[in-house]
C-alpha positions in Angstrom: 0.5 -25.2 -14.4 -0.3 -23.2 -11.3 2.3 -20.7 -10.1 2.3 -20.2 -6.3 4.0 -17.4 -4.5 6.0 -18.8 -1.6 6.5 -16.0 0.9 8.0 -16.2 4.4 6.0 -14.4 7.1 6.8 -10.7 7.0 6.6 -8.7 10.2 6.7 -5.0 9.5 6.8 -2.1 11.9 3.4 -0.5 12.4 4.4 2.5 10.3 5.5 0.4 7.2 3.5 -1.5 4.6 4.1 -3.4 1.4 2.4 -2.5 -1.9 2.8 -2.3 -5.6 4.7 0.6 -7.1 2.4 1.1 -10.1 0.3 -0.6 -12.7 1.3 -4.0 -14.1 -0.6 -6.3 -16.5 0.0 -10.0 -17.2 -2.0 -12.5 -19.3 -2.3 -16.3 -19.1 -4.4 -18.9 -21.0 -6.0 -21.9 -19.4 -7.9 -24.3 -21.7 -8.7 -21.6 -24.2 -9.8 -19.0 -21.7 -7.8 -15.8 -21.4 -7.1 -14.4 -17.9 -5.8 -10.9 -17.9 -4.6 -9.7 -14.5 -4.1 -5.9 -13.9 -2.8 -4.5 -10.6 -2.2 -1.0 -9.4 -1.6 1.1 -6.3 -4.8 2.4 -4.6 -4.8 4.0 -1.1 -8.5 4.7 -0.8 -11.6 2.6 -1.6 -12.7 5.3 -4.1 -9.3 5.0 -5.9 -9.7 1.2 -6.0 -13.3 1.4 -7.3 -12.3 3.9 -10.0 -9.5 1.5 -11.2 -12.0 -1.4 -11.3 -14.4 0.8 -13.4 -11.6 1.7 -15.7 -10.6 -1.9 -16.3 -14.3 -2.9 -16.8 -14.6 -0.2 -19.5 -11.4 -1.3 -21.1 -12.5 -4.9 -21.3 -16.2 -4.2 -21.7 -16.6 -7.2 -23.9 -15.1 -9.7 -21.4 -17.0 -12.5 -19.8 -16.0 -11.4 -16.3 -14.0 -8.7 -14.5 -13.3 -10.1 -11.0 -11.4 -8.2 -8.4 -10.0 -7.8 -4.9 -8.6 -4.9 -3.1 -7.1 -4.1 0.3 -6.8 -0.5 1.5 -5.4 0.8 4.8 -2.8 -0.5 7.3 -2.8 -2.2 10.7 -6.3 -2.8 12.1 -7.9 -0.3 9.7 -7.7 -2.3 6.5 -10.8 -2.3 4.2 -11.1 -5.4 2.0 -13.5 -6.1 -0.8 -13.7 -8.7 -3.5 -16.1 -9.9 -6.2 -16.6 -13.0 -8.3 -18.5 -10.9 -10.9 -20.8 -13.7 -12.1 -18.3 -16.6 -11.6 -19.4 -19.4 -9.3 -19.2 -18.2 -5.7 -15.7 -18.4 -4.2 -13.9 -19.2 -7.4 -12.5 -15.8 -8.3 -12.6 -13.0 -5.7 -11.3 -15.1 -2.8 -8.4 -16.6 -4.7 -7.4 -13.2 -5.9 -7.6 -11.8 -2.4 -5.6 -14.8 -1.0 -2.8 -14.0 -3.6 -2.7 -10.5 -2.3 -2.6 -11.5 1.3 0.1 -14.2 0.7 2.4 -11.3 -0.2 1.3 -9.2 2.8 0.2 -6.4 0.5 -2.2 -3.5 1.0 -3.2 -0.2 -0.6 -3.6 -1.9 -3.9 -6.3 -3.3 -6.3 -6.1 -6.3 -8.6 -8.6 -7.1 -11.4 -8.6 -10.4 -13.3 -10.5 -10.2 -16.6 -11.6 -13.5 -18.2 -12.5 -14.1 -21.8 -14.3 -17.5 -21.9 -12.6 -19.9 -24.3 -15.5 -22.3 -24.8 -14.4 -25.0 -22.3 -15.8 -25.0 -18.8 -13.1 -25.5 -16.2 -15.0 -26.6 -13.2 -15.0 -24.8 -9.9 -11.7 -26.2 -8.6 -9.7 -25.5 -11.8 -11.4 -22.1 -12.2 -10.3 -21.1 -8.7 -6.8 -22.2 -9.4 -6.8 -20.3 -12.7 -7.7 -17.1 -10.9 -5.2 -17.7 -8.2 -2.5 -18.4 -10.8 -3.4 -15.2 -12.8 -3.3 -13.0 -9.7 -0.1 -14.6 -8.4 1.8 -14.2 -11.7 0.9 -10.5 -12.1 2.3 -10.0 -8.6 5.5 -11.7 -9.6 5.7 -9.3 -12.6 4.9 -6.2 -10.5 7.4 -4.2 -8.6 6.7 -4.5 -4.9 7.8 -1.7 -2.5 7.8 -0.9 1.1 6.3 2.4 2.0 6.8 4.2 5.3 4.3 6.4 7.2 5.8 9.6 8.2 4.7 12.7 10.0 5.6 16.4 9.9 6.2 18.0 13.2 6.2 21.8 13.5 7.5 23.5 16.7 9.2 26.6 18.0 12.3 26.8 20.2 14.9 29.3 21.3 17.5 30.1 18.7 20.2 29.1 21.2 18.8 25.5 20.9 19.5 25.1 17.1 22.6 22.9 17.6 20.7 20.7 20.0 17.7 20.5 17.7 19.9 19.5 14.7 21.6 16.9 16.8 18.3 15.2 17.5 17.3 15.5 13.9 20.4 13.6 13.0 19.9 11.0 15.8 16.4 10.2 14.6 17.4 10.3 10.9 14.8 12.9 10.3 14.7 15.7 7.7 14.5 19.4 8.4 11.9 20.7 6.0 11.8 24.3 7.0 13.3 26.8 9.5 12.3 30.4 10.1 14.2 32.6 12.5 12.8 35.6 14.3 12.6 36.2 18.1 12.8 32.4 18.2 13.1 29.6 15.7 10.2 27.9 13.9 11.0 24.5 12.6 9.3 21.8 10.6 10.8 18.3 10.7 9.8 15.1 8.8 10.4 11.7 10.3 8.8 8.2 10.5 5.6 8.0 12.4 6.8 5.5 15.0 9.6 7.8 16.2 7.6 11.0 16.6 6.8 10.7 20.3 10.3 9.8 21.2 11.6 12.7 19.1 9.3 15.1 20.9 10.5 13.9 24.2 14.1 14.3 23.1 13.4 17.8 22.0 11.9 18.7 25.4 15.0 17.5 27.1 17.4 19.1 24.6 15.8 22.5 24.9 15.3 22.3 28.7 11.5 22.3 28.2 11.5 25.5 26.0 10.0 23.8 22.9 6.4 24.4 21.9 4.7 22.0 19.4 2.4 23.8 17.0 1.2 21.2 14.4 1.4 17.6 13.3 0.5 16.1 9.9 0.6 12.4 8.9 1.6 11.5 5.4 2.9 8.6 3.3 6.4 8.3 2.0 8.0 5.8 -0.3 
């Protein structure tokens, strides 16, 4: 019996994405064939390809190691899938569709098949790969990750109270503060709020803030 994931449309802010927290493995049997689905987090194509190679080595005696992965967010997503010798369109695309149905990215999913002696036909084969991929995603822990940025700036020491007020307003985190002739501050906050935060700092310090550095990063 095929298991479908029914997922309402999810609209996330541009600095959020859904993914899997870590590795999960799940096996099903369809007419004697074993389908072993393994999923993990991967935030670069190289990480995804390394994971695929690891699974291929682990199940080196399998009939097929089919896969799909999505890496990136927004309009910078890289997608790749493979039927790995199965009839065209019966493995890679169903796996990818299972990933997309959950609005997931920065992840890789491999479905390993050990042929059980009975040919399934293209329709049943595609459904088996879709079922295998869907069920491992049910087993996996799905998480929402937030893109954040670190903003470093200097400002007069007299502005410390005003700066901390803005840090609290934007639900940011003060990572570092060094005091000398003036204050040097490093603040962490979500990516979508950074420009508004910088504007608020300019107003709060009467224009006496100087931005030094910015670094983008991922946070859970």
